[in-house]
PDB file with one MODEL, atoms N, CA, C and O in Angstrom:
MODEL        1
ATOM      1  N   MET A   1      15.353  59.964  87.908  1.00  0.00           N
ATOM      2  CA  MET A   1      16.758  60.263  87.640  1.00  0.00           C
ATOM      3  C   MET A   1      17.549  58.989  87.356  1.00  0.00           C
ATOM      4  O   MET A   1      18.599  59.035  86.716  1.00  0.00           O
ATOM      5  N   ASP A   2      17.044  57.857  87.834  1.00  0.00           N
ATOM      6  CA  ASP A   2      17.736  56.595  87.597  1.00  0.00           C
ATOM      7  C   ASP A   2      17.695  56.193  86.123  1.00  0.00           C
ATOM      8  O   ASP A   2      18.570  55.465  85.654  1.00  0.00           O
ATOM      9  N   ILE A   3      16.685  56.662  85.392  1.00  0.00           N
ATOM     10  CA  ILE A   3      16.560  56.296  83.981  1.00  0.00           C
ATOM     11  C   ILE A   3      17.674  56.904  83.132  1.00  0.00           C
ATOM     12  O   ILE A   3      18.034  56.352  82.092  1.00  0.00           O
ATOM     13  N   VAL A   4      18.227  58.051  83.578  1.00  0.00           N
ATOM     14  CA  VAL A   4      19.314  58.694  82.843  1.00  0.00           C
ATOM     15  C   VAL A   4      20.536  57.780  82.811  1.00  0.00           C
ATOM     16  O   VAL A   4      21.270  57.749  81.823  1.00  0.00           O
ATOM     17  N   ILE A   5      20.746  57.052  83.873  1.00  0.00           N
ATOM     18  CA  ILE A   5      21.882  56.134  83.948  1.00  0.00           C
ATOM     19  C   ILE A   5      21.719  55.022  82.909  1.00  0.00           C
ATOM     20  O   ILE A   5      22.713  54.482  82.424  1.00  0.00           O
ATOM     21  N   LEU A   6      20.501  54.681  82.571  1.00  0.00           N
ATOM     22  CA  LEU A   6      20.247  53.664  81.563  1.00  0.00           C
ATOM     23  C   LEU A   6      20.228  54.253  80.150  1.00  0.00           C
ATOM     24  O   LEU A   6      20.713  53.620  79.213  1.00  0.00           O
ATOM     25  N   LEU A   7      19.675  55.453  79.991  1.00  0.00           N
ATOM     26  CA  LEU A   7      19.512  56.039  78.661  1.00  0.00           C
ATOM     27  C   LEU A   7      20.818  56.515  78.038  1.00  0.00           C
ATOM     28  O   LEU A   7      20.978  56.433  76.820  1.00  0.00           O
ATOM     29  N   ILE A   8      21.741  57.003  78.828  1.00  0.00           N
ATOM     30  CA  ILE A   8      23.015  57.503  78.281  1.00  0.00           C
ATOM     31  C   ILE A   8      23.816  56.369  77.639  1.00  0.00           C
ATOM     32  O   ILE A   8      24.278  56.539  76.511  1.00  0.00           O
ATOM     33  N   PRO A   9      24.004  55.229  78.292  1.00  0.00           N
ATOM     34  CA  PRO A   9      24.725  54.143  77.599  1.00  0.00           C
ATOM     35  C   PRO A   9      23.987  53.626  76.360  1.00  0.00           C
ATOM     36  O   PRO A   9      24.625  53.285  75.364  1.00  0.00           O
ATOM     37  N   ILE A  10      22.663  53.566  76.408  1.00  0.00           N
ATOM     38  CA  ILE A  10      21.908  53.132  75.238  1.00  0.00           C
ATOM     39  C   ILE A  10      22.112  54.111  74.087  1.00  0.00           C
ATOM     40  O   ILE A  10      22.281  53.688  72.944  1.00  0.00           O
ATOM     41  N   ALA A  11      22.100  55.406  74.369  1.00  0.00           N
ATOM     42  CA  ALA A  11      22.315  56.411  73.330  1.00  0.00           C
ATOM     43  C   ALA A  11      23.728  56.309  72.757  1.00  0.00           C
ATOM     44  O   ALA A  11      23.910  56.466  71.550  1.00  0.00           O
ATOM     45  N   ILE A  12      24.709  56.054  73.582  1.00  0.00           N
ATOM     46  CA  ILE A  12      26.088  55.910  73.111  1.00  0.00           C
ATOM     47  C   ILE A  12      26.216  54.661  72.230  1.00  0.00           C
ATOM     48  O   ILE A  12      26.902  54.691  71.209  1.00  0.00           O
ATOM     49  N   ILE A  13      25.568  53.578  72.618  1.00  0.00           N
ATOM     50  CA  ILE A  13      25.616  52.353  71.812  1.00  0.00           C
ATOM     51  C   ILE A  13      24.939  52.569  70.464  1.00  0.00           C
ATOM     52  O   ILE A  13      25.470  52.142  69.438  1.00  0.00           O
ATOM     53  N   LEU A  14      23.774  53.224  70.443  1.00  0.00           N
ATOM     54  CA  LEU A  14      23.092  53.497  69.185  1.00  0.00           C
ATOM     55  C   LEU A  14      23.898  54.432  68.291  1.00  0.00           C
ATOM     56  O   LEU A  14      23.935  54.235  67.076  1.00  0.00           O
ATOM     57  N   ALA A  15      24.540  55.440  68.861  1.00  0.00           N
ATOM     58  CA  ALA A  15      25.381  56.344  68.071  1.00  0.00           C
ATOM     59  C   ALA A  15      26.583  55.593  67.507  1.00  0.00           C
ATOM     60  O   ALA A  15      26.970  55.816  66.359  1.00  0.00           O
ATOM     61  N   GLY A  16      27.173  54.713  68.297  1.00  0.00           N
ATOM     62  CA  GLY A  16      28.287  53.903  67.816  1.00  0.00           C
ATOM     63  C   GLY A  16      27.861  52.988  66.683  1.00  0.00           C
ATOM     64  O   GLY A  16      28.599  52.824  65.711  1.00  0.00           O
ATOM     65  N   PHE A  17      26.677  52.387  66.791  1.00  0.00           N
ATOM     66  CA  PHE A  17      26.160  51.541  65.719  1.00  0.00           C
ATOM     67  C   PHE A  17      25.926  52.346  64.450  1.00  0.00           C
ATOM     68  O   PHE A  17      26.234  51.871  63.357  1.00  0.00           O
ATOM     69  N   ALA A  18      25.385  53.559  64.573  1.00  0.00           N
ATOM     70  CA  ALA A  18      25.136  54.404  63.401  1.00  0.00           C
ATOM     71  C   ALA A  18      26.447  54.801  62.728  1.00  0.00           C
ATOM     72  O   ALA A  18      26.528  54.814  61.500  1.00  0.00           O
ATOM     73  N   ILE A  19      27.455  55.117  63.497  1.00  0.00           N
ATOM     74  CA  ILE A  19      28.758  55.478  62.937  1.00  0.00           C
ATOM     75  C   ILE A  19      29.388  54.271  62.246  1.00  0.00           C
ATOM     76  O   ILE A  19      29.956  54.396  61.160  1.00  0.00           O
ATOM     77  N   TRP A  20      29.283  53.086  62.890  1.00  0.00           N
ATOM     78  CA  TRP A  20      29.812  51.871  62.266  1.00  0.00           C
ATOM     79  C   TRP A  20      29.092  51.583  60.951  1.00  0.00           C
ATOM     80  O   TRP A  20      29.732  51.235  59.959  1.00  0.00           O
ATOM     81  N   ALA A  21      27.767  51.727  60.935  1.00  0.00           N
ATOM     82  CA  ALA A  21      26.993  51.452  59.712  1.00  0.00           C
ATOM     83  C   ALA A  21      27.373  52.426  58.603  1.00  0.00           C
ATOM     84  O   ALA A  21      27.446  52.036  57.438  1.00  0.00           O
ATOM     85  N   PHE A  22      27.614  53.679  58.947  1.00  0.00           N
ATOM     86  CA  PHE A  22      28.025  54.656  57.942  1.00  0.00           C
ATOM     87  C   PHE A  22      29.370  54.283  57.331  1.00  0.00           C
ATOM     88  O   PHE A  22      29.509  54.261  56.108  1.00  0.00           O
ATOM     89  N   PHE A  23      30.356  53.990  58.165  1.00  0.00           N
ATOM     90  CA  PHE A  23      31.676  53.646  57.641  1.00  0.00           C
ATOM     91  C   PHE A  23      31.649  52.321  56.873  1.00  0.00           C
ATOM     92  O   PHE A  23      32.380  52.167  55.895  1.00  0.00           O
ATOM     93  N   TRP A  24      30.825  51.371  57.296  1.00  0.00           N
ATOM     94  CA  TRP A  24      30.691  50.126  56.554  1.00  0.00           C
ATOM     95  C   TRP A  24      30.130  50.391  55.165  1.00  0.00           C
ATOM     96  O   TRP A  24      30.622  49.827  54.187  1.00  0.00           O
ATOM     97  N   SER A  25      29.113  51.235  55.060  1.00  0.00           N
ATOM     98  CA  SER A  25      28.515  51.516  53.752  1.00  0.00           C
ATOM     99  C   SER A  25      29.471  52.278  52.845  1.00  0.00           C
ATOM    100  O   SER A  25      29.466  52.063  51.633  1.00  0.00           O
ATOM    101  N   VAL A  26      30.287  53.158  53.401  1.00  0.00           N
ATOM    102  CA  VAL A  26      31.269  53.866  52.583  1.00  0.00           C
ATOM    103  C   VAL A  26      32.338  52.898  52.089  1.00  0.00           C
ATOM    104  O   VAL A  26      32.731  52.953  50.924  1.00  0.00           O
ATOM    105  N   ASN A  27      32.806  52.020  52.955  1.00  0.00           N
ATOM    106  CA  ASN A  27      33.853  51.062  52.561  1.00  0.00           C
ATOM    107  C   ASN A  27      33.341  50.009  51.594  1.00  0.00           C
ATOM    108  O   ASN A  27      34.120  49.496  50.791  1.00  0.00           O
ATOM    109  N   SER A  28      32.064  49.671  51.642  1.00  0.00           N
ATOM    110  CA  SER A  28      31.541  48.655  50.734  1.00  0.00           C
ATOM    111  C   SER A  28      31.082  49.233  49.411  1.00  0.00           C
ATOM    112  O   SER A  28      30.608  48.485  48.555  1.00  0.00           O
ATOM    113  N   GLY A  29      31.206  50.546  49.208  1.00  0.00           N
ATOM    114  CA  GLY A  29      30.936  51.150  47.912  1.00  0.00           C
ATOM    115  C   GLY A  29      29.503  51.602  47.698  1.00  0.00           C
ATOM    116  O   GLY A  29      29.083  51.780  46.554  1.00  0.00           O
ATOM    117  N   GLN A  30      28.751  51.788  48.752  1.00  0.00           N
ATOM    118  CA  GLN A  30      27.359  52.203  48.600  1.00  0.00           C
ATOM    119  C   GLN A  30      27.224  53.617  48.041  1.00  0.00           C
ATOM    120  O   GLN A  30      26.205  53.938  47.429  1.00  0.00           O
ATOM    121  N   PHE A  31      28.216  54.455  48.235  1.00  0.00           N
ATOM    122  CA  PHE A  31      28.137  55.850  47.798  1.00  0.00           C
ATOM    123  C   PHE A  31      29.040  56.141  46.598  1.00  0.00           C
ATOM    124  O   PHE A  31      29.305  57.306  46.300  1.00  0.00           O
ATOM    125  N   ASP A  32      29.512  55.116  45.911  1.00  0.00           N
ATOM    126  CA  ASP A  32      30.426  55.326  44.789  1.00  0.00           C
ATOM    127  C   ASP A  32      29.752  55.997  43.597  1.00  0.00           C
ATOM    128  O   ASP A  32      30.300  56.944  43.034  1.00  0.00           O
ATOM    129  N   ASP A  33      28.590  55.528  43.211  1.00  0.00           N
ATOM    130  CA  ASP A  33      27.920  56.050  42.024  1.00  0.00           C
ATOM    131  C   ASP A  33      26.500  56.455  42.398  1.00  0.00           C
ATOM    132  O   ASP A  33      25.620  55.605  42.528  1.00  0.00           O
ATOM    133  N   LEU A  34      26.283  57.736  42.568  1.00  0.00           N
ATOM    134  CA  LEU A  34      24.971  58.216  42.979  1.00  0.00           C
ATOM    135  C   LEU A  34      24.093  58.630  41.813  1.00  0.00           C
ATOM    136  O   LEU A  34      22.893  58.827  41.999  1.00  0.00           O
ATOM    137  N   GLU A  35      24.656  58.771  40.599  1.00  0.00           N
ATOM    138  CA  GLU A  35      23.877  59.270  39.470  1.00  0.00           C
ATOM    139  C   GLU A  35      23.263  58.168  38.608  1.00  0.00           C
ATOM    140  O   GLU A  35      22.189  58.376  38.044  1.00  0.00           O
ATOM    141  N   SER A  36      23.892  57.029  38.487  1.00  0.00           N
ATOM    142  CA  SER A  36      23.375  55.971  37.610  1.00  0.00           C
ATOM    143  C   SER A  36      21.986  55.478  38.000  1.00  0.00           C
ATOM    144  O   SER A  36      21.152  55.309  37.111  1.00  0.00           O
ATOM    145  N   PRO A  37      21.692  55.239  39.267  1.00  0.00           N
ATOM    146  CA  PRO A  37      20.332  54.795  39.584  1.00  0.00           C
ATOM    147  C   PRO A  37      19.271  55.821  39.200  1.00  0.00           C
ATOM    148  O   PRO A  37      18.149  55.440  38.864  1.00  0.00           O
ATOM    149  N   ALA A  38      19.591  57.095  39.242  1.00  0.00           N
ATOM    150  CA  ALA A  38      18.620  58.113  38.868  1.00  0.00           C
ATOM    151  C   ALA A  38      18.397  58.129  37.360  1.00  0.00           C
ATOM    152  O   ALA A  38      17.293  58.434  36.907  1.00  0.00           O
ATOM    153  N   HIS A  39      19.417  57.807  36.578  1.00  0.00           N
ATOM    154  CA  HIS A  39      19.291  57.807  35.123  1.00  0.00           C
ATOM    155  C   HIS A  39      18.720  56.485  34.596  1.00  0.00           C
ATOM    156  O   HIS A  39      18.250  56.419  33.460  1.00  0.00           O
ATOM    157  N   ARG A  40      18.760  55.453  35.410  1.00  0.00           N
ATOM    158  CA  ARG A  40      18.326  54.133  34.969  1.00  0.00           C
ATOM    159  C   ARG A  40      16.843  54.107  34.620  1.00  0.00           C
ATOM    160  O   ARG A  40      16.428  53.319  33.771  1.00  0.00           O
ATOM    161  N   ILE A  41      16.036  54.951  35.258  1.00  0.00           N
ATOM    162  CA  ILE A  41      14.603  54.925  34.988  1.00  0.00           C
ATOM    163  C   ILE A  41      14.274  55.486  33.614  1.00  0.00           C
ATOM    164  O   ILE A  41      13.157  55.304  33.129  1.00  0.00           O
ATOM    165  N   LEU A  42      15.220  56.161  32.977  1.00  0.00           N
ATOM    166  CA  LEU A  42      14.967  56.748  31.672  1.00  0.00           C
ATOM    167  C   LEU A  42      15.110  55.750  30.531  1.00  0.00           C
ATOM    168  O   LEU A  42      14.645  56.011  29.421  1.00  0.00           O
ATOM    169  N   TYR A  43      15.742  54.619  30.786  1.00  0.00           N
ATOM    170  CA  TYR A  43      15.963  53.627  29.741  1.00  0.00           C
ATOM    171  C   TYR A  43      14.741  52.735  29.584  1.00  0.00           C
ATOM    172  O   TYR A  43      14.093  52.384  30.570  1.00  0.00           O
ATOM    173  N   ASP A  44      14.427  52.372  28.351  1.00  0.00           N
ATOM    174  CA  ASP A  44      13.288  51.503  28.074  1.00  0.00           C
ATOM    175  C   ASP A  44      13.743  50.056  28.093  1.00  0.00           C
ATOM    176  O   ASP A  44      14.171  49.522  27.070  1.00  0.00           O
ATOM    177  N   ASP A  45      13.653  49.429  29.233  1.00  0.00           N
ATOM    178  CA  ASP A  45      14.033  48.031  29.322  1.00  0.00           C
ATOM    179  C   ASP A  45      12.825  47.157  29.646  1.00  0.00           C
ATOM    180  O   ASP A  45      12.977  46.022  30.099  1.00  0.00           O
ATOM    181  N   ASP A  46      11.644  47.682  29.417  1.00  0.00           N
ATOM    182  CA  ASP A  46      10.442  46.936  29.736  1.00  0.00           C
ATOM    183  C   ASP A  46       9.692  46.517  28.478  1.00  0.00           C
ATOM    184  O   ASP A  46       8.463  46.445  28.486  1.00  0.00           O
ATOM    185  N   GLU A  47      10.411  46.243  27.407  1.00  0.00           N
ATOM    186  CA  GLU A  47       9.790  45.849  26.138  1.00  0.00           C
ATOM    187  C   GLU A  47       8.975  44.556  26.296  1.00  0.00           C
ATOM    188  O   GLU A  47       7.928  44.411  25.666  1.00  0.00           O
ATOM    189  N   ASP A  48       9.450  43.611  27.137  1.00  0.00           N
ATOM    190  CA  ASP A  48       8.737  42.341  27.266  1.00  0.00           C
ATOM    191  C   ASP A  48       7.412  42.508  28.001  1.00  0.00           C
ATOM    192  O   ASP A  48       6.516  41.679  27.843  1.00  0.00           O
ATOM    193  N   LEU A  49       7.272  43.556  28.793  1.00  0.00           N
ATOM    194  CA  LEU A  49       6.059  43.741  29.581  1.00  0.00           C
ATOM    195  C   LEU A  49       4.931  44.391  28.793  1.00  0.00           C
ATOM    196  O   LEU A  49       3.777  44.340  29.218  1.00  0.00           O
ATOM    197  N   ILE A  50       5.242  45.003  27.647  1.00  0.00           N
ATOM    198  CA  ILE A  50       4.230  45.680  26.844  1.00  0.00           C
ATOM    199  C   ILE A  50       3.516  44.641  25.986  1.00  0.00           C
ATOM    200  O   ILE A  50       4.176  43.871  25.288  1.00  0.00           O
ATOM    201  N   PRO A  51       2.187  44.600  26.020  1.00  0.00           N
ATOM    202  CA  PRO A  51       1.471  43.638  25.178  1.00  0.00           C
ATOM    203  C   PRO A  51       1.726  43.891  23.696  1.00  0.00           C
ATOM    204  O   PRO A  51       2.017  45.018  23.294  1.00  0.00           O
ATOM    205  N   GLU A  52       1.616  42.842  22.889  1.00  0.00           N
ATOM    206  CA  GLU A  52       1.915  42.936  21.453  1.00  0.00           C
ATOM    207  C   GLU A  52       1.038  43.970  20.752  1.00  0.00           C
ATOM    208  O   GLU A  52       1.520  44.694  19.881  1.00  0.00           O
ATOM    209  N   ASP A  53      -0.228  44.049  21.113  1.00  0.00           N
ATOM    210  CA  ASP A  53      -1.122  44.976  20.411  1.00  0.00           C
ATOM    211  C   ASP A  53      -0.953  46.423  20.854  1.00  0.00           C
ATOM    212  O   ASP A  53      -1.518  47.325  20.235  1.00  0.00           O
ATOM    213  N   ALA A  54      -0.184  46.662  21.918  1.00  0.00           N
ATOM    214  CA  ALA A  54       0.007  48.023  22.393  1.00  0.00           C
ATOM    215  C   ALA A  54       1.374  48.594  22.038  1.00  0.00           C
ATOM    216  O   ALA A  54       1.654  49.758  22.326  1.00  0.00           O
ATOM    217  N   ARG A  55       2.218  47.790  21.420  1.00  0.00           N
ATOM    218  CA  ARG A  55       3.571  48.253  21.074  1.00  0.00           C
ATOM    219  C   ARG A  55       3.542  49.218  19.901  1.00  0.00           C
ATOM    220  O   ARG A  55       2.706  49.106  19.004  1.00  0.00           O
ATOM    221  N   GLN A  56       4.469  50.167  19.923  1.00  0.00           N
ATOM    222  CA  GLN A  56       4.593  51.095  18.809  1.00  0.00           C
ATOM    223  C   GLN A  56       5.414  50.434  17.711  1.00  0.00           C
ATOM    224  O   GLN A  56       6.340  49.671  17.987  1.00  0.00           O
ATOM    225  N   LYS A  57       5.076  50.724  16.503  1.00  0.00           N
ATOM    226  CA  LYS A  57       5.785  50.137  15.377  1.00  0.00           C
ATOM    227  C   LYS A  57       7.035  50.955  15.096  1.00  0.00           C
ATOM    228  O   LYS A  57       6.954  52.156  14.837  1.00  0.00           O
ATOM    229  N   LYS A  58       8.201  50.297  15.148  1.00  0.00           N
ATOM    230  CA  LYS A  58       9.475  50.985  14.911  1.00  0.00           C
ATOM    231  C   LYS A  58       9.911  50.875  13.457  1.00  0.00           C
ATOM    232  O   LYS A  58      10.668  51.721  12.981  1.00  0.00           O
ATOM    233  N   ASP A  59       9.453  49.860  12.744  1.00  0.00           N
ATOM    234  CA  ASP A  59       9.903  49.622  11.368  1.00  0.00           C
ATOM    235  C   ASP A  59       9.216  50.539  10.368  1.00  0.00           C
ATOM    236  O   ASP A  59       9.696  50.663   9.241  1.00  0.00           O
ATOM    237  N   ASN A  60       8.132  51.174  10.724  1.00  0.00           N
ATOM    238  CA  ASN A  60       7.358  51.989   9.804  1.00  0.00           C
ATOM    239  C   ASN A  60       7.881  53.426   9.814  1.00  0.00           C
ATOM    240  O   ASN A  60       7.585  54.168  10.751  1.00  0.00           O
ATOM    241  N   PRO A  61       8.657  53.848   8.790  1.00  0.00           N
ATOM    242  CA  PRO A  61       9.156  55.226   8.777  1.00  0.00           C
ATOM    243  C   PRO A  61       8.007  56.200   8.507  1.00  0.00           C
ATOM    244  O   PRO A  61       6.956  55.821   7.989  1.00  0.00           O
ATOM    245  N   GLU A  62       8.233  57.437   8.866  1.00  0.00           N
ATOM    246  CA  GLU A  62       7.214  58.457   8.633  1.00  0.00           C
ATOM    247  C   GLU A  62       7.049  58.683   7.133  1.00  0.00           C
ATOM    248  O   GLU A  62       8.044  58.728   6.410  1.00  0.00           O
ATOM    249  N   PRO A  63       5.817  58.825   6.652  1.00  0.00           N
ATOM    250  CA  PRO A  63       5.620  59.057   5.211  1.00  0.00           C
ATOM    251  C   PRO A  63       6.132  60.428   4.800  1.00  0.00           C
ATOM    252  O   PRO A  63       5.958  61.421   5.506  1.00  0.00           O
ATOM    253  N   GLU A  64       6.771  60.449   3.633  1.00  0.00           N
ATOM    254  CA  GLU A  64       7.283  61.716   3.119  1.00  0.00           C
ATOM    255  C   GLU A  64       6.189  62.407   2.318  1.00  0.00           C
ATOM    256  O   GLU A  64       5.171  61.797   1.989  1.00  0.00           O
ATOM    257  N   ASP A  65       6.401  63.669   2.008  1.00  0.00           N
ATOM    258  CA  ASP A  65       5.440  64.390   1.194  1.00  0.00           C
ATOM    259  C   ASP A  65       5.394  63.778  -0.194  1.00  0.00           C
ATOM    260  O   ASP A  65       6.412  63.704  -0.883  1.00  0.00           O
ATOM    261  N   GLN A  66       4.237  63.351  -0.595  1.00  0.00           N
ATOM    262  CA  GLN A  66       4.107  62.734  -1.913  1.00  0.00           C
ATOM    263  C   GLN A  66       3.879  63.795  -2.980  1.00  0.00           C
ATOM    264  O   GLN A  66       3.926  63.485  -4.170  1.00  0.00           O
ATOM    265  N   ASP A  67       3.633  65.038  -2.582  1.00  0.00           N
ATOM    266  CA  ASP A  67       3.446  66.111  -3.558  1.00  0.00           C
ATOM    267  C   ASP A  67       4.729  66.376  -4.330  1.00  0.00           C
ATOM    268  O   ASP A  67       4.688  66.747  -5.503  1.00  0.00           O
ATOM    269  N   GLN A  68       5.869  66.185  -3.674  1.00  0.00           N
ATOM    270  CA  GLN A  68       7.143  66.460  -4.342  1.00  0.00           C
ATOM    271  C   GLN A  68       7.412  65.428  -5.435  1.00  0.00           C
ATOM    272  O   GLN A  68       8.051  65.749  -6.437  1.00  0.00           O
ATOM    273  N   ASP A  69       6.939  64.203  -5.261  1.00  0.00           N
ATOM    274  CA  ASP A  69       7.180  63.161  -6.253  1.00  0.00           C
ATOM    275  C   ASP A  69       6.372  63.371  -7.536  1.00  0.00           C
ATOM    276  O   ASP A  69       6.798  62.953  -8.613  1.00  0.00           O
ATOM    277  N   THR A  70       5.219  64.011  -7.425  1.00  0.00           N
ATOM    278  CA  THR A  70       4.345  64.166  -8.587  1.00  0.00           C
ATOM    279  C   THR A  70       4.680  65.381  -9.408  1.00  0.00           C
ATOM    280  O   THR A  70       4.118  65.541 -10.492  1.00  0.00           O
ATOM    281  N   ARG A  71       5.533  66.219  -8.972  1.00  0.00           N
ATOM    282  CA  ARG A  71       5.873  67.438  -9.712  1.00  0.00           C
ATOM    283  C   ARG A  71       6.824  67.198 -10.817  1.00  0.00           C
ATOM    284  O   ARG A  71       7.198  68.134 -11.524  1.00  0.00           O
TER     285      ARG A  71
ENDMDL
END
């Protein structure tokens, strides 16, 4: 039963720390923009990491039907 006297103040201190950490994160802007980090993975910003021989060619347009030119 003596341990309860020790555990209750420890629990109150930990709860106070958790509440302080929550309010600190809200005030410092941690929850301002929740959608941008999720969309950031969709952007191709890793062009430098792709080896030269594995890159897709962007300058080469798709060939058009050559049958229309010969008619």
